[in-house]
C-alpha positions as CSV (number, residue, x, y, z in Angstrom):
1,X,-3.0,-24.9,48.3
2,X,-0.8,-22.1,48.9
3,X,0.2,-23.9,52.0
4,X,1.6,-26.9,50.2
5,X,3.6,-24.8,47.7
6,X,5.4,-23.1,50.8
7,X,6.0,-26.5,52.3
8,X,7.6,-27.9,48.8
9,X,9.6,-24.7,48.7
10,X,11.0,-24.7,52.1
11,X,12.0,-28.9,51.6
12,X,13.7,-28.0,48.0
13,X,15.8,-25.6,50.1
14,X,16.6,-27.7,53.0
15,X,17.8,-30.2,50.1
16,X,19.9,-27.7,48.6
17,X,21.6,-26.8,51.6
18,X,21.9,-30.4,52.9
19,X,25.0,-31.5,50.5
20,X,26.8,-28.3,51.9
21,X,26.0,-29.3,55.5
22,X,27.0,-33.2,55.2
23,X,30.6,-32.0,53.5
24,X,30.7,-29.5,56.3
25,X,30.5,-32.1,59.3
26,X,32.2,-35.1,57.4
27,X,35.4,-36.0,59.4
28,X,38.9,-35.9,57.8
29,X,40.8,-39.4,57.9
30,X,43.4,-39.3,60.1
31,X,46.8,-41.1,59.2
32,X,49.7,-42.2,61.6
33,X,52.7,-44.1,60.7
34,X,55.0,-46.7,62.5
35,X,57.7,-43.8,63.4
36,X,54.9,-41.4,65.3
37,X,53.4,-44.4,67.1
38,X,57.0,-45.5,68.2
39,X,57.2,-41.6,69.7
40,X,53.8,-41.6,71.3
41,X,55.1,-44.9,73.1
42,X,57.5,-43.0,75.2
43,X,61.1,-43.5,76.5
44,X,60.2,-47.3,77.1
45,X,60.2,-47.8,73.2
46,X,64.0,-47.1,73.0
47,X,65.2,-50.1,74.8
48,X,62.7,-52.0,73.1
49,X,63.9,-50.8,69.8
50,X,67.4,-51.4,70.6
51,X,66.8,-55.0,71.9
52,X,65.1,-55.2,68.5
53,X,68.0,-54.4,66.2
54,X,70.7,-56.3,68.4
55,X,68.8,-59.3,68.1
56,X,68.2,-59.0,64.5
57,X,72.2,-58.4,64.0
58,X,72.9,-61.7,66.2
59,X,70.4,-63.5,64.1
60,X,71.9,-62.3,60.8
61,X,75.6,-63.1,61.9
62,X,74.5,-66.4,63.3
63,X,72.8,-68.0,60.3
64,X,75.9,-66.8,58.1
65,X,77.9,-68.7,60.6
66,X,75.8,-72.0,61.1
67,X,75.0,-72.2,57.4
68,X,78.7,-72.4,56.9
69,X,79.2,-75.0,59.8
70,X,76.4,-77.1,58.2
71,X,78.5,-77.4,55.1
72,X,80.1,-80.9,54.7
73,X,82.4,-82.4,52.6
74,X,81.1,-86.2,51.7
75,X,84.7,-87.2,51.0
76,X,86.2,-86.0,54.5
77,X,85.9,-89.3,56.5
78,X,87.1,-91.5,53.5
79,X,89.8,-89.4,53.0
80,X,91.0,-89.6,56.8
81,X,90.4,-93.3,56.9
82,X,92.7,-93.9,53.8
83,X,95.7,-91.5,55.6
84,X,95.1,-93.1,58.9
85,X,95.5,-97.0,57.3
86,X,98.5,-95.4,55.2
87,X,100.3,-94.4,58.5
88,X,99.8,-90.5,56.7
89,X,99.2,-88.7,60.1
90,X,100.3,-85.4,59.1
91,X,98.3,-85.7,55.6
92,X,95.4,-86.6,57.7
93,X,95.7,-83.3,60.4
94,X,96.2,-80.9,57.1
95,X,93.3,-82.1,55.8
96,X,91.3,-81.5,59.0
97,X,93.1,-77.7,59.0
98,X,92.2,-77.1,55.6
99,X,88.3,-78.4,55.9
100,X,87.8,-75.8,58.7
101,X,84.6,-77.4,60.1
102,X,83.5,-78.1,63.8
103,X,83.7,-82.0,63.4
104,X,87.3,-81.3,61.2
105,X,88.6,-79.6,64.6
106,X,87.4,-82.5,66.8
107,X,88.9,-85.3,64.3
108,X,92.1,-83.4,64.0
109,X,92.1,-83.3,68.0
110,X,91.6,-87.2,68.1
111,X,94.3,-87.8,65.2
112,X,96.7,-85.8,67.4
113,X,95.9,-87.9,70.7
114,X,96.7,-91.1,68.4
115,X,98.7,-93.5,70.5
116,X,97.1,-93.1,73.9
117,X,94.4,-94.7,75.4
118,X,90.8,-94.9,73.4
119,X,89.2,-93.1,76.4
120,X,91.8,-90.1,76.5
121,X,91.4,-89.7,72.6
122,X,87.3,-89.7,72.9
123,X,87.4,-87.2,75.9
124,X,89.8,-85.0,73.9
125,X,87.1,-85.3,71.0
126,X,84.3,-84.2,73.5
127,X,86.1,-81.4,74.9
128,X,86.5,-80.0,71.5
129,X,83.0,-80.6,70.9
130,X,82.1,-78.8,74.0
131,X,84.1,-75.6,72.8
132,X,82.9,-75.7,69.2
133,X,79.1,-75.9,70.3
134,X,79.8,-72.9,72.8
135,X,81.3,-71.0,69.6
136,X,78.3,-71.8,67.5
137,X,75.9,-70.6,70.5
138,X,77.8,-67.2,70.6
139,X,75.5,-64.4,70.7
140,X,72.3,-66.3,71.9
141,X,72.0,-64.8,74.7
142,X,71.2,-61.9,73.4
143,X,68.1,-63.5,71.7
144,X,67.0,-65.3,74.4
145,X,67.0,-62.0,76.6
146,X,65.0,-60.1,74.0
147,X,62.3,-62.7,73.7
148,X,62.2,-62.6,77.6
149,X,62.6,-59.0,78.3
150,X,61.0,-57.3,75.7
151,X,56.9,-58.1,76.4
152,X,58.0,-57.4,80.2
153,X,59.1,-53.7,79.0
154,X,56.0,-53.9,77.1
155,X,53.9,-54.7,80.1
156,X,55.8,-51.8,82.0
157,X,54.9,-49.2,79.5
158,X,51.3,-50.5,80.1
159,X,51.6,-49.4,84.0
160,X,53.4,-46.4,83.2
161,X,51.3,-45.0,80.5
162,X,48.0,-45.7,82.7
163,X,49.5,-44.0,85.6
164,X,50.3,-41.2,83.6
165,X,46.8,-41.1,82.4
166,X,45.4,-41.3,85.7
167,X,47.3,-38.7,86.9
168,X,46.3,-36.1,84.1
169,X,42.9,-36.9,85.0
170,X,43.4,-36.4,88.6
171,X,45.0,-33.0,87.6
172,X,42.1,-31.8,85.3
173,X,39.4,-32.2,87.8
174,X,35.8,-31.9,86.3
175,X,37.5,-30.9,83.2
176,X,38.3,-34.2,81.7
177,X,38.9,-34.4,78.1
178,X,39.9,-37.4,76.3
179,X,42.3,-35.7,74.7
180,X,44.1,-34.9,77.7
181,X,44.1,-38.9,78.7
182,X,45.3,-39.6,74.9
183,X,49.3,-39.7,75.6
184,X,49.4,-41.9,78.4
185,X,46.7,-44.5,76.8
186,X,48.8,-44.3,73.9
187,X,52.0,-45.1,75.6
188,X,50.2,-47.7,77.3
189,X,48.7,-49.5,74.2
190,X,51.9,-48.8,71.8
191,X,54.5,-50.0,74.2
192,X,52.5,-53.3,74.7
193,X,52.2,-54.0,71.0
194,X,55.5,-53.4,70.4
195,X,57.0,-55.2,73.6
196,X,55.0,-58.8,72.3
197,X,55.8,-57.8,68.9
198,X,59.8,-57.7,69.2
199,X,59.5,-61.0,71.8
200,X,57.5,-62.9,69.3
201,X,60.2,-62.2,66.8
202,X,63.1,-63.1,69.2
203,X,61.6,-65.8,70.3
204,X,61.1,-67.7,66.5
205,X,64.6,-66.6,65.8
206,X,66.2,-68.3,68.9
207,X,64.1,-71.2,68.5
208,X,65.3,-71.4,64.4
209,X,68.8,-70.9,65.6
210,X,68.6,-73.5,68.3
211,X,67.4,-75.8,65.5
212,X,70.1,-75.0,63.4
213,X,72.9,-75.8,66.2
214,X,71.0,-79.0,66.7
215,X,71.7,-80.0,63.2
216,X,75.2,-79.2,63.2
217,X,75.6,-80.9,66.9
218,X,74.2,-84.1,65.2
219,X,76.8,-84.1,62.3
220,X,79.6,-83.5,64.8
221,X,78.8,-86.6,66.6
222,X,78.3,-88.7,63.8
223,X,81.6,-88.0,62.5
224,X,83.1,-88.5,66.1
225,X,81.4,-91.6,66.3
226,X,82.6,-92.7,62.9
227,X,86.2,-91.9,63.9
228,X,86.0,-93.7,66.7
229,X,84.8,-96.7,64.8
230,X,87.8,-96.2,62.5
231,X,90.2,-96.5,65.1
232,X,88.7,-99.5,66.6
233,X,88.5,-101.4,63.4
234,X,90.7,-104.6,63.2
235,X,94.3,-104.3,61.6
236,X,94.6,-106.9,59.0
């Protein structure tokens, strides 16, 4: 009976000590923010972040420009037609200058070539159109470069990070500790993730801008064809 009481007393003492032991060994939850992760990525994060900032700036600026170029005056071609039929060439040119859109500059060039062969007028309009498209695509190279280079920089960081981890492990000899390898592994993983994220964002932005340019080009082609049809209309 005394043995049973002794066992119960020991069990009670162990139960009382368990909460303190559990709280003592419970690990503390670690937190890390994006900036700390970027720092752990090493120097390769610098060009990746710079490419991201440049691409975002170009994207925003190009969206504003293309939104402005997409605006269309529904009465523009009707007024041009009326001016040309009435022989008011200067009024038609002034309307093109005041409209200030890619297709209006194309029409302005065509009006300035009135009296010349139709082929010359069409070539002049196409040349202006090519110039306008080049203006619309200004800065696209940065976004396209970011989409291709950022993942490559991330993979480069993966290689350099693993080289660094193996170098530290080789120098440590038999005293290999996970904390010794953590800096190289962080560099390898963080740069890969950052490069892929930036590349995906840039690729999406480039395709979005390209689709906007295609929309503007379609409007330019439609207006130029309408203008050429106007010139080919039979005179009464």
